[in-house]
C-alpha positions in Angstrom: -31.5 153.9 -2.0 -32.6 153.6 1.6 -34.8 151.4 3.7 -36.9 152.5 6.6 -36.7 150.2 9.7 -38.7 151.1 12.8 -39.3 154.6 11.6 -35.6 155.3 10.9 -33.9 155.7 7.7 -31.4 153.0 7.0 -28.7 153.1 4.3 -28.4 150.2 2.0 -25.1 149.0 3.3 -26.2 149.0 6.9 -29.5 147.4 6.2 -28.1 144.7 4.0 -25.4 144.1 6.5 -28.0 143.5 9.2 -30.0 141.2 7.0 -26.8 139.3 6.2 -26.3 138.7 9.9 -29.9 137.5 10.2 -29.3 135.1 7.3 -26.2 133.5 8.7 -28.0 131.0 10.9 -30.1 130.0 7.9 -27.0 129.4 5.8 -25.5 127.3 8.6 -28.7 125.3 8.8 -28.7 124.8 5.1 -25.1 123.5 5.2 -26.0 121.0 7.9 -28.9 119.8 5.9 -26.7 119.3 2.8 -24.2 117.4 4.9 -26.9 115.2 6.4 -28.3 114.5 2.9 -24.8 113.6 1.7 -24.3 111.2 4.6 -27.8 109.7 4.0 -27.0 109.3 0.3 -23.7 107.6 1.1 -25.4 105.2 3.6 -28.1 104.4 1.1 -25.5 103.6 -1.5 -23.6 101.4 0.9 -26.8 99.6 1.9 -27.6 99.1 -1.8 -24.1 97.6 -2.4 -24.5 95.3 0.6 -28.0 94.1 -0.6 -26.5 93.5 -4.0 -23.6 91.4 -2.6 -26.0 89.4 -0.4 -28.3 88.8 -3.4 -25.3 87.6 -5.4 -24.1 85.3 -2.6 -27.6 83.9 -2.2 -27.9 83.3 -6.0 -24.5 81.6 -6.0 -25.5 79.3 -3.1 -28.8 78.5 -4.8 -26.9 77.6 -8.0 -24.4 75.5 -6.1 -27.2 73.7 -4.2 -29.0 73.0 -7.4 -25.9 71.6 -8.9 -25.2 69.4 -5.9 -28.8 68.1 -6.0 -28.4 67.3 -9.7 -25.2 65.4 -9.0 -26.7 63.5 -6.1 -29.7 62.5 -8.2 -27.8 61.4 -11.3 -24.5 60.0 -10.0 -23.8 56.2 -9.6 -23.7 54.7 -6.1 -21.5 51.7 -6.1 -21.9 49.9 -2.8 -19.7 47.0 -1.7 -21.0 44.1 0.4 -19.8 40.7 1.6 -22.1 37.9 0.9 -22.2 34.1 1.5 -22.3 31.7 -1.3 -21.1 28.3 -2.6 -18.0 27.8 -4.7 -17.6 25.3 -7.5 -17.0 22.5 -5.0 -20.1 23.4 -3.0 -18.1 24.8 -0.1 -19.4 27.8 1.9 -17.5 30.8 0.6 -17.3 34.6 0.9 -17.9 36.9 -2.1 -17.4 40.6 -2.6 -20.5 42.1 -4.2 -20.4 45.5 -6.0 -23.8 46.9 -6.9 -24.7 50.1 -8.6 -27.7 51.6 -6.8 -27.5 54.9 -8.8 -29.2 56.1 -12.0 -26.2 56.3 -14.3 -23.3 53.9 -15.1 -20.1 53.8 -13.1 -16.8 53.8 -15.0 -13.3 52.6 -14.0 -14.3 51.2 -10.6 -11.4 50.8 -8.2 -11.7 49.3 -4.7 -9.1 49.7 -2.0 -9.2 47.6 1.2 -7.2 48.3 4.4 -3.8 47.2 3.1 -2.5 45.9 6.5 -5.3 43.4 6.8 -5.9 40.3 4.6 -9.3 40.3 3.0 -8.9 37.4 0.5 -7.5 33.8 0.4 -4.6 34.3 -2.0 -1.3 36.2 -1.5 -1.4 38.1 -4.8 -4.9 38.6 -6.1 -5.6 39.7 -9.6 -9.0 41.3 -9.0 -10.0 43.7 -11.8 -11.0 46.4 -9.3 -7.6 46.6 -7.4 -5.7 48.3 -10.2 -6.1 51.1 -12.6 -7.9 51.1 -14.8 -10.4 49.1 -12.8 -13.7 47.5 -13.7 -14.6 49.3 -17.0 -18.4 49.7 -16.5 -21.2 48.9 -14.1 -24.6 49.7 -15.3 -27.4 51.0 -13.0 -29.1 48.2 -11.1 -26.5 45.7 -12.0 -24.0 43.9 -9.7 -20.8 41.9 -9.9 -19.6 39.2 -7.4 -16.0 38.2 -6.8 -14.8 35.1 -5.0 -12.7 35.9 -1.9 -12.2 32.4 -0.5 -13.6 29.4 1.3 -15.3 30.4 4.6 -13.1 28.2 6.8 -13.1 29.1 10.5 -9.3 29.2 10.7 -9.0 31.5 7.6 -7.4 34.8 8.6 -9.3 36.7 5.9 -12.6 35.4 7.3 -11.7 36.6 10.8 -10.7 40.0 9.4 -13.9 40.4 7.4 -16.1 39.3 10.3 -14.5 41.9 12.5 -15.2 44.6 9.9 -13.0 46.2 7.3 -12.8 49.7 5.8 -13.4 49.8 2.0 -12.9 52.7 -0.4 -14.7 52.7 -3.7 -13.8 55.2 -6.4 -15.2 55.6 -9.9 -15.8 58.0 -12.7 -19.1 58.9 -14.5 -20.2 59.7 -18.0 -21.9 63.0 -17.1 -19.7 64.4 -14.4 -16.1 65.7 -14.9 -15.0 64.3 -11.5 -14.4 61.0 -9.8 -16.5 60.0 -6.8 -14.8 58.5 -3.8 -17.0 56.7 -1.2 -15.8 55.1 2.0 -17.6 52.2 3.7 -17.1 49.8 6.6 -18.2 46.3 5.7 -18.5 43.2 7.8 -19.3 39.5 7.2 -20.7 38.7 10.7 -24.2 38.3 9.3 -25.4 36.3 6.3 -25.3 39.5 4.3 -22.8 42.3 4.8 -23.7 45.4 6.7 -22.8 48.8 5.5 -21.9 50.7 8.7 -21.0 54.1 7.4 -20.9 55.9 4.2 -18.9 59.1 3.6 -19.2 60.7 0.2 -16.6 63.0 -1.3 -15.6 64.1 -4.7 -12.0 64.1 -6.0 -10.6 65.4 -9.2 -10.7 62.9 -12.1 -7.4 61.3 -12.9 -5.6 61.9 -16.2 -7.0 59.7 -18.9 -10.4 59.2 -17.3 
């Protein structure tokens, strides 16, 4: 078999050899295209993985945010305050008031004052909120008041409370598996105590809660 190229007879081997040389650039171009396609496929796969991870992180953050909102809306808020009142003898006195401003009951309420400062009139108080277990239950919208002492000008605890005192309130809930721990700064300078700052955190529930 022979081919005729430009009026000349060409043997099969010679002609196909020439055609093979002509096809080499096309094979090279085809290889480059395959490599480019492979790279593009790899990049597309990587981008898909990145998008999937971003979507997963976004969904996790949305779930966490929804959970935090649910906790914030349903948890108790036990707020301490210092209020004036009259004792049984009709003397001006100071009382600690604990009120639940939340929507669910608070359980096992424990209150810690700055230990180095006196905040009451007796040396060894037996308040139900200073030990564990503390106050068993405080329903939403309800409050408890505890006598701290007569409001005498020379009383050290009055001076400490008028200058301001840091108070930590911790409690459990019926619907959450953790204890809440809120920190306040209270003062008795005014007729009703002022809450200066509230910092909210959540700590693991203690054994037995």
